[in-house]
C-alpha positions as CSV (number, residue, x, y, z in Angstrom):
1,M,0.0,0.0,0.0
2,N,1.5,3.3,-1.0
3,A,0.7,6.1,1.4
4,N,0.2,8.6,-1.4
5,T,-2.1,6.4,-3.5
6,K,-5.4,8.1,-4.2
7,R,-8.0,6.2,-2.3
8,S,-11.8,6.0,-2.6
9,L,-14.1,7.2,0.2
10,Y,-14.6,3.5,1.1
11,G,-10.8,3.1,1.2
12,E,-10.5,6.1,3.5
13,L,-13.2,4.8,5.8
14,K,-11.6,1.3,5.9
15,L,-8.3,2.9,7.1
16,I,-10.1,4.9,9.8
17,A,-12.1,1.8,10.9
18,R,-9.0,-0.3,11.2
19,G,-7.1,2.4,13.0
20,T,-10.0,2.8,15.5
21,R,-10.1,-1.0,16.2
22,L,-6.3,-0.9,16.8
23,C,-6.7,2.1,19.1
24,F,-9.2,0.1,21.2
25,K,-6.6,-2.6,21.4
26,V,-3.8,-0.3,22.5
27,W,-5.8,2.1,24.7
28,N,-8.9,0.1,25.6
29,K,-9.5,1.6,29.1
30,G,-8.2,5.1,28.1
31,L,-10.7,5.4,25.2
32,K,-13.6,4.1,27.3
33,W,-12.9,6.8,29.9
34,M,-12.5,9.4,27.2
35,F,-15.9,8.5,25.7
36,V,-17.6,8.6,29.1
37,A,-16.0,11.9,30.2
38,D,-16.4,13.7,26.9
39,T,-20.0,12.6,26.5
40,F,-20.9,13.4,30.1
41,R,-19.7,17.0,29.5
42,L,-22.6,17.4,27.1
43,F,-25.2,17.2,29.9
44,S,-24.2,20.5,31.6
45,P,-25.0,23.0,28.8
46,Y,-28.3,21.3,28.0
47,F,-29.2,21.2,31.6
48,N,-28.5,24.9,32.0
49,L,-30.4,25.8,28.9
50,Y,-33.4,23.8,29.9
51,M,-33.5,25.1,33.5
52,T,-32.8,28.7,32.4
53,S,-35.7,28.5,29.9
54,L,-38.0,27.3,32.8
55,I,-36.9,30.1,35.1
56,V,-37.3,32.8,32.5
57,T,-40.7,31.5,31.5
58,G,-41.7,31.5,35.2
59,L,-40.4,35.1,35.7
60,T,-42.2,36.2,32.6
61,D,-45.5,34.8,33.8
62,L,-44.9,36.3,37.3
63,L,-44.0,39.8,36.1
64,I,-46.2,40.4,33.1
65,P,-49.7,41.6,34.0
66,G,-52.3,39.0,33.1
67,G,-49.8,36.2,33.1
68,S,-50.6,32.9,34.6
69,E,-50.2,32.6,38.3
70,V,-46.8,31.3,39.3
71,R,-45.7,30.9,42.9
72,A,-42.4,32.4,43.9
73,D,-41.4,29.3,45.8
74,R,-41.5,27.3,42.6
75,L,-38.9,29.7,41.0
76,F,-36.7,29.4,44.1
77,L,-37.0,25.6,43.7
78,L,-36.0,25.8,40.0
79,A,-33.0,28.1,40.9
80,G,-32.0,25.6,43.7
81,I,-32.2,22.7,41.3
82,T,-30.1,24.6,38.8
83,V,-27.4,25.5,41.3
84,L,-27.3,22.0,42.9
85,G,-27.4,20.3,39.5
86,N,-24.4,22.4,38.2
87,L,-22.5,21.5,41.3
88,L,-23.1,17.8,41.0
89,L,-22.4,17.9,37.2
90,S,-19.2,19.8,37.8
91,L,-18.0,17.4,40.5
92,A,-18.8,14.3,38.4
93,G,-17.2,15.9,35.3
94,R,-14.0,16.6,37.3
95,L,-13.9,13.1,38.6
96,L,-14.3,11.7,35.1
97,D,-11.8,14.1,33.7
98,A,-9.3,13.1,36.3
99,K,-9.8,9.4,35.5
100,K,-9.5,10.2,31.8
101,N,-6.3,12.3,32.3
102,V,-4.6,9.4,34.1
103,H,-4.9,7.3,31.0
104,N,-4.1,10.2,28.7
105,S,-0.8,10.8,30.4
106,D,0.1,7.2,29.5
107,S,-0.9,7.4,25.9
108,W,2.5,8.3,24.4
109,R,4.2,5.4,26.3
110,R,1.6,2.9,25.1
111,D,1.8,4.1,21.6
112,T,5.6,3.8,21.6
113,L,5.5,0.4,23.2
114,F,3.1,-0.8,20.5
115,Y,5.5,0.3,17.7
116,L,8.5,-1.3,19.5
117,N,6.7,-4.6,20.2
118,T,5.5,-4.8,16.6
119,Q,9.1,-4.2,15.4
120,N,10.4,-6.8,17.9
121,R,8.1,-9.4,16.5
122,M,9.0,-8.6,12.9
123,Q,11.1,-11.0,10.8
124,Y,14.8,-10.0,11.0
125,D,15.3,-9.7,7.2
126,R,12.4,-7.2,7.0
127,L,14.2,-5.0,9.6
128,E,17.3,-4.9,7.5
129,D,15.4,-4.1,4.3
130,P,16.3,-0.5,3.3
131,E,12.7,0.2,2.1
132,I,11.3,-1.0,5.5
133,T,13.9,1.1,7.3
134,V,12.8,4.2,5.4
135,L,9.2,3.4,6.0
136,R,9.8,3.0,9.7
137,E,11.6,6.3,9.9
138,K,8.8,8.1,8.1
139,I,6.2,6.7,10.6
140,W,8.4,7.8,13.6
141,Q,8.9,11.3,12.1
142,A,5.1,11.7,11.6
143,K,4.4,10.4,15.1
144,N,6.9,12.6,16.9
145,A,6.7,15.8,14.7
146,T,3.0,16.1,14.0
147,G,1.4,13.5,16.3
148,H,0.0,11.6,13.3
149,G,-0.7,7.9,13.4
150,L,-2.7,6.0,16.0
151,Q,-2.4,8.8,18.6
152,K,-4.2,11.2,16.2
153,I,-7.2,8.9,16.2
154,Y,-7.0,8.4,19.9
155,W,-7.1,12.1,20.6
156,N,-9.9,12.9,18.0
157,I,-12.2,9.9,17.9
158,S,-13.7,10.5,21.4
159,G,-14.3,14.2,20.7
160,L,-15.7,13.4,17.3
161,T,-18.2,10.9,18.8
162,A,-19.2,13.5,21.5
163,S,-19.7,16.1,18.8
164,V,-22.0,13.7,16.9
165,F,-24.1,13.1,20.1
166,D,-24.1,16.9,20.6
167,L,-25.3,17.4,17.1
168,A,-28.0,14.8,17.4
169,A,-29.2,16.2,20.8
170,S,-29.3,19.9,19.6
171,F,-31.0,18.9,16.4
172,G,-33.6,16.8,18.2
173,I,-34.5,19.8,20.4
174,T,-34.4,22.4,17.7
175,V,-36.3,20.6,14.9
176,S,-39.6,21.3,16.6
177,L,-38.9,25.0,16.0
178,F,-38.9,24.6,12.3
179,R,-42.3,22.9,12.4
180,T,-44.1,25.6,14.3
181,V,-46.0,28.2,12.2
182,A,-48.0,31.2,13.4
183,R,-51.0,32.8,11.5
184,S,-50.9,32.2,7.8
185,D,-52.3,35.6,6.9
186,L,-49.2,37.5,7.7
187,G,-47.4,39.3,4.8
188,G,-44.0,41.0,4.3
189,I,-40.8,39.8,5.7
190,L,-42.4,38.4,8.8
191,G,-44.8,36.4,6.8
192,F,-42.0,35.0,4.6
193,I,-40.0,34.0,7.7
194,N,-43.0,32.4,9.2
195,S,-44.0,30.5,6.1
196,P,-42.9,27.0,5.1
197,L,-40.9,28.5,2.3
198,G,-39.0,30.8,4.7
199,T,-38.3,27.7,6.9
200,L,-36.9,25.9,3.8
201,A,-34.8,29.0,2.9
202,V,-33.3,29.0,6.4
203,I,-32.5,25.3,6.2
204,A,-31.0,25.8,2.7
205,I,-28.7,28.6,4.1
206,L,-27.8,26.3,7.0
207,L,-26.8,23.4,4.7
208,F,-25.0,25.7,2.3
209,I,-22.9,27.2,5.1
210,I,-22.2,23.8,6.6
211,G,-21.0,22.5,3.2
212,A,-18.9,25.7,2.6
213,K,-17.3,25.2,6.0
214,T,-16.5,21.5,5.2
215,V,-14.8,22.5,1.9
216,V,-12.9,25.3,3.5
217,A,-11.7,23.1,6.4
218,N,-10.6,20.3,4.2
219,R,-8.7,22.5,1.8
220,Y,-6.9,24.4,4.6
221,T,-6.2,21.3,6.6
222,Q,-4.3,19.8,3.6
223,K,-2.4,23.0,3.1
224,I,-1.5,23.4,6.8
225,N,-0.4,19.7,7.1
226,F,1.7,20.1,4.0
227,E,3.5,23.1,5.7
228,M,3.8,21.2,9.0
229,S,5.3,18.2,7.2
230,K,8.3,20.5,6.5
231,L,8.9,20.6,10.3
232,A,9.6,16.9,10.3
233,D,12.1,17.3,7.5
234,S,13.8,20.2,9.4
235,N,14.0,18.1,12.6
236,A,15.3,15.1,10.8
237,R,17.9,17.2,9.0
238,A,19.0,18.9,12.2
239,G,18.9,15.7,14.2
240,T,21.6,14.1,12.1
241,Y,24.1,16.6,13.6
242,M,22.9,16.6,17.2
243,G,24.9,13.6,18.4
244,L,28.1,14.5,16.5
245,F,29.6,17.2,18.7
246,D,31.5,14.9,21.0
247,R,33.3,13.2,18.2
248,N,37.1,13.7,18.2
249,D,37.3,14.6,14.5
250,M,34.7,17.4,14.7
251,P,36.9,20.1,16.2
252,I,40.1,19.0,14.4
253,F,38.5,19.4,11.0
254,K,36.2,22.3,12.0
255,I,33.3,20.1,11.0
256,N,31.5,21.3,14.0
257,R,31.2,24.8,12.4
258,L,29.7,23.3,9.3
259,A,27.3,21.2,11.4
260,I,26.2,24.3,13.3
261,R,25.6,26.2,10.0
262,E,23.6,23.3,8.7
263,M,21.5,23.2,11.9
264,E,20.9,26.9,11.7
265,T,19.7,26.4,8.1
266,A,17.4,23.6,9.1
267,F,16.0,25.4,12.1
268,G,16.2,28.9,10.7
269,K,14.0,28.2,7.6
270,S,10.7,29.1,9.2
271,D,8.7,29.6,6.0
272,W,6.6,26.6,7.1
273,L,5.8,28.3,10.4
274,I,4.9,31.6,8.8
275,N,2.8,29.9,6.1
276,S,1.0,27.6,8.6
277,H,0.1,30.5,10.8
278,R,-1.1,32.6,7.8
279,L,-3.2,29.7,6.5
280,S,-4.7,29.1,10.0
281,L,-5.6,32.7,10.3
282,E,-7.2,32.7,6.8
283,E,-9.2,29.6,7.7
284,E,-10.3,31.0,11.1
285,L,-11.5,34.3,9.4
286,I,-13.5,32.5,6.7
287,I,-15.0,30.0,9.2
288,A,-15.8,32.9,11.6
289,G,-17.5,34.8,8.8
290,L,-19.6,31.9,7.8
291,D,-20.5,31.2,11.4
292,S,-21.5,34.9,11.9
293,V,-23.8,34.7,8.9
294,L,-25.4,31.5,10.1
295,T,-25.8,32.9,13.6
296,V,-27.5,36.0,12.4
297,V,-29.9,34.0,10.1
298,L,-30.8,31.6,12.9
299,L,-31.1,34.4,15.5
300,V,-33.5,36.4,13.2
301,F,-35.5,33.2,12.6
302,V,-35.8,32.3,16.3
303,A,-36.5,36.0,17.3
304,T,-39.3,36.2,14.7
305,K,-40.9,33.1,16.0
306,A,-40.8,34.6,19.5
307,Y,-42.1,38.0,18.3
308,L,-45.0,36.3,16.6
309,G,-45.8,34.4,19.8
310,V,-45.0,31.0,18.4
311,I,-42.6,30.4,21.3
312,G,-42.1,32.1,24.6
313,I,-39.1,34.0,25.9
314,G,-37.9,30.9,27.8
315,S,-38.2,28.8,24.7
316,F,-36.4,31.6,22.7
317,I,-33.4,31.2,25.1
318,L,-33.6,27.4,24.8
319,Y,-33.7,27.3,21.0
320,N,-31.1,30.0,20.6
321,G,-28.8,28.0,22.8
322,T,-29.5,24.7,21.0
323,V,-29.0,26.3,17.6
324,R,-25.6,27.5,18.7
325,R,-24.8,24.1,20.0
326,F,-25.8,22.6,16.7
327,T,-23.6,24.9,14.6
328,S,-20.7,24.5,17.1
329,A,-21.0,20.7,17.0
330,F,-21.1,20.6,13.2
331,S,-17.9,22.8,13.1
332,D,-16.2,20.4,15.5
333,I,-17.2,17.4,13.4
334,I,-15.8,19.0,10.3
335,Q,-12.6,19.9,12.0
336,Q,-12.0,16.7,13.8
337,G,-13.2,14.6,10.9
338,G,-10.9,16.4,8.5
339,T,-8.0,15.8,10.8
340,I,-8.8,12.1,11.0
341,F,-9.0,11.8,7.2
342,E,-5.8,13.7,6.8
343,N,-4.1,11.3,9.2
344,N,-4.9,8.4,6.7
345,N,-1.6,8.9,4.8
346,T,0.3,8.0,8.0
347,L,-2.1,5.2,8.8
348,A,-1.5,3.8,5.3
349,M,2.3,3.7,6.0
350,L,1.7,2.2,9.5
351,F,-0.4,-0.6,8.1
352,E,2.1,-1.3,5.4
353,F,4.7,-1.7,8.1
354,L,2.4,-3.9,10.3
355,D,1.4,-6.1,7.3
356,Q,4.9,-7.1,6.4
357,P,4.7,-10.9,5.8
358,S,6.4,-13.4,8.0
359,D,7.2,-16.0,5.4
360,M,10.1,-17.7,7.3
361,Y,9.0,-21.3,8.1
362,R,9.2,-21.7,11.9
363,G,9.2,-25.4,12.1
364,S,7.6,-27.8,14.5
365,L,10.3,-30.2,15.5
366,A,11.7,-29.8,19.0
367,V,15.5,-29.4,19.4
368,E,16.9,-32.4,21.2
369,K,17.9,-31.6,24.8
370,R,21.4,-33.0,25.1
371,E,23.5,-32.8,28.3
372,D,26.6,-33.7,26.2
373,I,25.8,-30.7,23.9
374,K,26.7,-32.9,20.9
375,F,25.3,-30.6,18.2
376,E,26.8,-30.6,14.7
377,V,26.0,-28.0,12.1
378,E,26.7,-28.5,8.4
379,F,26.3,-26.2,5.4
380,K,25.6,-28.1,2.2
381,N,26.0,-26.2,-1.0
382,V,24.6,-23.0,0.5
383,S,24.2,-19.9,-1.7
384,F,22.6,-16.7,-0.6
385,K,21.5,-13.3,-1.9
386,Y,19.8,-10.6,0.1
387,P,16.1,-9.9,-0.7
388,G,15.7,-7.4,-3.5
389,T,19.2,-8.0,-4.9
390,E,20.6,-10.2,-7.6
391,R,24.2,-10.6,-6.4
392,F,25.0,-13.8,-4.5
393,V,26.9,-12.9,-1.3
394,L,27.6,-16.6,-0.6
395,K,28.2,-19.1,-3.4
396,N,28.0,-22.9,-3.0
397,V,29.4,-22.9,0.5
398,S,29.9,-26.3,2.2
399,A,31.4,-26.6,5.7
400,K,30.9,-28.8,8.7
401,I,31.2,-27.3,12.2
402,D,32.4,-30.2,14.4
403,V,31.2,-30.4,18.0
404,G,33.5,-28.8,20.6
405,K,35.9,-27.5,17.9
406,K,37.2,-23.9,17.6
407,L,36.7,-22.5,14.2
408,A,38.0,-19.3,12.8
409,I,36.5,-17.5,9.8
410,V,38.8,-15.0,8.0
411,G,38.7,-12.9,4.9
412,E,38.6,-9.4,3.6
413,N,35.7,-7.1,4.0
414,G,32.7,-8.1,1.9
415,S,33.8,-11.7,1.6
416,G,30.7,-13.1,3.2
417,K,31.9,-13.8,6.8
418,S,29.0,-12.0,8.7
419,T,26.4,-13.3,6.2
420,F,27.6,-16.9,7.0
421,I,27.0,-16.2,10.7
422,K,23.5,-14.7,10.0
423,L,22.6,-17.9,8.1
424,L,24.0,-20.1,10.9
425,C,21.9,-18.3,13.5
426,R,18.9,-18.4,11.1
427,L,18.4,-14.7,10.9
428,Y,18.0,-15.5,7.2
429,D,17.4,-18.7,5.3
430,P,19.6,-19.8,2.4
431,T,18.5,-18.9,-1.1
432,E,19.9,-22.3,-2.2
433,G,21.2,-25.3,-0.4
434,Q,20.6,-26.5,3.1
435,I,21.9,-26.0,6.7
436,L,21.6,-29.1,8.8
437,L,21.6,-29.6,12.6
438,N,22.5,-33.2,13.5
439,G,21.6,-34.2,9.9
440,I,18.1,-32.5,9.9
441,D,17.3,-29.3,8.0
442,V,17.2,-26.4,10.5
443,T,14.0,-25.1,9.0
444,R,12.2,-28.1,10.5
445,Y,13.1,-27.1,14.1
446,K,11.1,-24.8,16.2
447,Y,12.6,-21.4,15.5
448,N,13.0,-20.2,19.1
449,E,14.5,-23.5,20.2
450,Y,17.1,-23.4,17.4
451,M,18.0,-19.8,18.2
452,D,18.6,-20.8,21.8
453,L,21.6,-22.9,20.7
454,F,23.6,-19.8,19.8
455,S,25.2,-17.1,21.8
456,V,26.7,-14.3,19.5
457,V,28.7,-11.2,20.1
458,F,28.6,-9.0,17.1
459,Q,30.9,-6.0,16.3
460,D,28.1,-3.6,17.0
461,Y,27.0,-5.2,20.3
462,M,25.0,-3.0,22.7
463,L,25.3,-2.4,26.4
464,F,22.6,-0.5,28.3
465,Q,22.6,1.8,31.3
466,F,21.4,-1.0,33.5
467,S,23.4,-2.7,36.2
468,I,26.3,-4.9,35.2
469,A,24.4,-8.0,36.2
470,R,21.3,-7.1,34.1
471,N,23.5,-6.3,31.1
472,I,25.2,-9.8,31.3
473,A,22.0,-11.8,32.2
474,A,19.8,-9.8,29.8
475,S,17.1,-10.4,32.4
476,E,15.8,-9.0,35.7
477,T,16.5,-12.3,37.4
478,Y,20.0,-13.9,37.4
479,D,22.5,-16.1,39.2
480,S,24.8,-13.6,40.9
481,E,27.6,-16.1,41.7
482,E,27.7,-17.3,38.1
483,I,27.9,-13.7,36.8
484,E,30.8,-12.8,39.2
485,S,32.6,-16.0,38.4
486,I,32.5,-15.4,34.6
487,M,33.6,-11.8,35.0
488,R,36.6,-12.7,37.1
489,R,37.7,-15.4,34.6
490,L,37.4,-12.8,31.9
491,G,39.7,-10.4,33.8
492,L,37.0,-8.1,35.2
493,G,37.9,-8.8,38.8
494,E,39.4,-5.3,39.3
495,L,36.2,-3.7,38.0
496,L,34.2,-5.6,40.6
497,D,36.6,-4.9,43.5
498,A,36.8,-1.2,42.7
499,N,33.0,-0.7,43.0
500,P,31.3,-1.4,46.4
501,R,28.0,-2.4,44.6
502,G,29.8,-5.1,42.6
503,I,27.6,-6.6,39.8
504,E,24.8,-4.2,40.8
505,T,26.9,-1.2,39.7
506,P,25.1,0.7,37.0
507,L,26.8,1.3,33.6
508,G,26.6,5.0,32.8
509,Q,25.2,7.9,34.8
510,Q,22.1,8.8,32.7
511,Y,19.7,7.2,35.3
512,D,21.9,6.8,38.3
513,P,24.6,9.4,39.4
514,D,26.5,6.5,41.1
515,G,26.9,4.7,37.8
516,I,30.4,4.2,36.2
517,N,31.9,4.8,32.8
518,I,34.0,1.9,31.6
519,S,36.7,1.5,29.0
520,G,36.2,-0.1,25.6
521,G,38.0,-3.2,26.6
522,E,35.9,-3.6,29.7
523,S,32.7,-3.1,27.7
524,Q,33.7,-5.8,25.3
525,K,34.5,-8.2,28.1
526,I,31.0,-7.6,29.5
527,A,29.5,-8.4,26.1
528,L,31.6,-11.6,26.1
529,A,30.4,-12.4,29.6
530,R,26.8,-12.1,28.3
531,A,27.6,-14.7,25.7
532,L,29.1,-17.1,28.2
533,Y,26.3,-16.6,30.7
534,K,23.7,-17.7,28.2
535,N,25.5,-21.1,28.3
536,A,24.5,-22.0,24.7
537,P,26.3,-24.9,22.9
538,F,27.6,-22.5,20.1
539,L,29.6,-19.4,20.8
540,V,30.1,-16.9,18.0
541,L,32.4,-13.8,18.1
542,D,31.9,-11.7,15.0
543,E,34.7,-9.1,15.4
544,P,33.5,-7.7,18.8
545,T,37.1,-6.6,19.6
546,A,37.9,-4.8,16.3
547,A,38.4,-1.5,18.1
548,L,41.1,-3.0,20.4
549,D,44.8,-3.3,19.7
550,P,46.1,-6.7,18.6
551,L,47.6,-7.6,22.1
552,A,44.4,-6.7,23.9
553,E,42.3,-8.7,21.4
554,A,44.6,-11.7,21.7
555,D,44.3,-11.6,25.5
556,I,40.5,-11.5,25.4
557,Y,40.3,-14.3,22.9
558,A,42.7,-16.5,24.9
559,R,40.7,-15.9,28.1
560,F,37.4,-16.6,26.3
561,N,38.8,-19.8,24.7
562,D,40.0,-21.1,28.0
563,I,36.5,-20.6,29.6
564,A,34.6,-22.1,26.6
565,I,36.5,-25.4,26.6
566,E,33.5,-27.6,26.0
567,K,31.7,-25.2,23.6
568,T,31.8,-25.1,19.9
569,A,33.3,-21.6,19.2
570,I,33.4,-19.6,16.0
571,Y,35.7,-16.6,15.7
572,I,35.7,-13.9,13.1
573,S,38.5,-11.4,13.1
574,H,40.6,-9.3,10.7
575,R,43.6,-10.0,12.8
576,L,44.9,-13.5,12.0
577,S,47.1,-13.7,15.0
578,S,44.0,-14.0,17.2
579,C,42.9,-17.1,15.4
580,R,46.1,-19.1,15.7
581,F,44.7,-21.3,18.6
582,C,41.7,-22.5,16.5
583,D,41.4,-26.1,15.4
584,E,40.4,-25.0,11.8
585,I,40.4,-21.9,9.8
586,L,38.0,-21.1,6.9
587,V,39.2,-18.5,4.4
588,F,36.4,-16.6,2.6
589,H,36.9,-14.7,-0.6
590,D,34.2,-13.2,-2.8
591,G,31.5,-15.3,-1.1
592,E,33.3,-18.7,-1.3
593,I,35.5,-20.8,0.9
594,I,38.8,-20.9,-0.9
595,Q,41.0,-22.4,1.8
596,R,40.6,-24.4,5.0
597,G,43.0,-25.9,7.5
598,S,45.0,-25.1,10.6
599,H,47.1,-22.0,11.0
600,D,50.4,-23.8,10.3
601,E,49.0,-25.6,7.3
602,L,47.6,-22.4,5.7
603,V,50.7,-20.3,6.4
604,S,52.9,-22.8,4.8
605,A,50.6,-23.1,1.8
606,D,50.7,-20.6,-1.1
607,G,47.3,-18.9,-0.9
608,K,45.1,-16.1,0.4
609,Y,45.7,-16.9,4.1
610,S,49.5,-16.8,3.7
611,E,49.1,-13.5,1.8
612,L,47.0,-11.9,4.5
613,W,49.2,-13.3,7.3
614,N,52.5,-12.0,5.7
615,A,50.8,-8.6,5.2
616,Q,49.9,-8.4,8.9
617,A,52.9,-10.2,10.5
618,K,55.2,-7.2,10.2
619,Y,53.0,-5.3,12.6
620,Y,53.4,-8.1,15.3
621,K,57.2,-8.5,15.1
């Protein structure tokens, strides 16, 4: 579904209906309380109009000579009911608003969690798809810059429903006014207003002005939203520079000055702001003019009915109020409805994101629970190309990963090493060929159980500003003794001893001023500790120590290797010296395995590995 595709009215309504159903799923209680609170607020103005009309009618009868006899105590009773009723309605309204506001304050969080949970459940290859990435960013920009998306429906649907009820109530009360006619022998302007033809003329004017307001509101809403969309572009452009000012190369190359100028350009171009305010003012003036004409016409109509004695002064006040409620409700419906329809472009993008297919076969076969962790993985003639591309990243790769062995994967950038790991962990499925676990195609296994066999540390691993323990366990519950044991074996004993809170010490100070900032080597060891704590049969290190010097990397790999004695370990590194201890080395080049063997065998052979080793060896001497 393309967000900019021209849709029929039925298509627009389908989007709104689906968005509304989804809103009830995300904010079920919140929407219910909004409906109750907003609808309850309608009682107060109608109660006041009705009671005021009764009181004024009573006063008129009491004060005008010849009027019907009205007791003063009845007027006092009506006044008391009015005061007490307003008090009770106000208290009830405040209580309902308070309940509504509790849920409203949580609306942004729920909306954000809905997007994140949806993304978390999405198939991994979709998340890496550039088109899906762009689509996701557009949705987030619309959500954060203009409030479009599900939240726009959340904030408008309740008010729109209340306005529809308001319109129906005011129409139900006012319609009797149009059916009342005085003497039919009147002439002139009074006779015309009092006649059925005059009533039809007033209704025609009413419908014309309502239609004109609808057209004006829709046109200006589109123009204003177009201008406001430039705000998202400005924020996105400026935001690219916001997190760059602490980079070392910024002051050296004076790029910070260039970044500031770009940000000034992005923020300084306020044409969208000026244009949006101008358009809003134009819209308000036109709508106000149409409302004024409508008010005058209806006021003359109601006043004429009162003058001719068709209605009393009390009824005049009642009808005048309900007519105003009618026009106000219709204006609100037009405005809120236009906003909801304009939001459909963002909804279309959201549903395109939500409707991404999950076509990876999840399997039904349980992974065998083996205490001896005797799992063997074999690639058989595996070829792979990323979705939407025609170039094979891996070509006819065959390799067996023996149980308990240490395997190194080396090769130049773009040779297919990381893709091999993604296929191994089943983040993708092969385009051609098979991957077998203990002789069975991995696609037949339950997806989550197969994933549990692997513990991977990628180059772009992530640590969070949680405690050290929660970072390692990736959970709120954990085995403290096991975490501390792993950390000490990885050389993090000094970090523990230097901090009184030990494994409960927070990383970073964003949420806790007692948190600590750690070095790059320490952060990489914590990432490795996370992999060891999972206690999976397969351990994979995909260049997590690339930022360290060769000696530090070799030390970390040696420690890791000593701990993971019984595990099947796979190492990827540009530095061949870190892979010398491995049982076997696979050399990748242009998506193919061109050499395999031990370090000594490959160095002595004339091939790619020897070439890479000799190119690097001079730096280690």
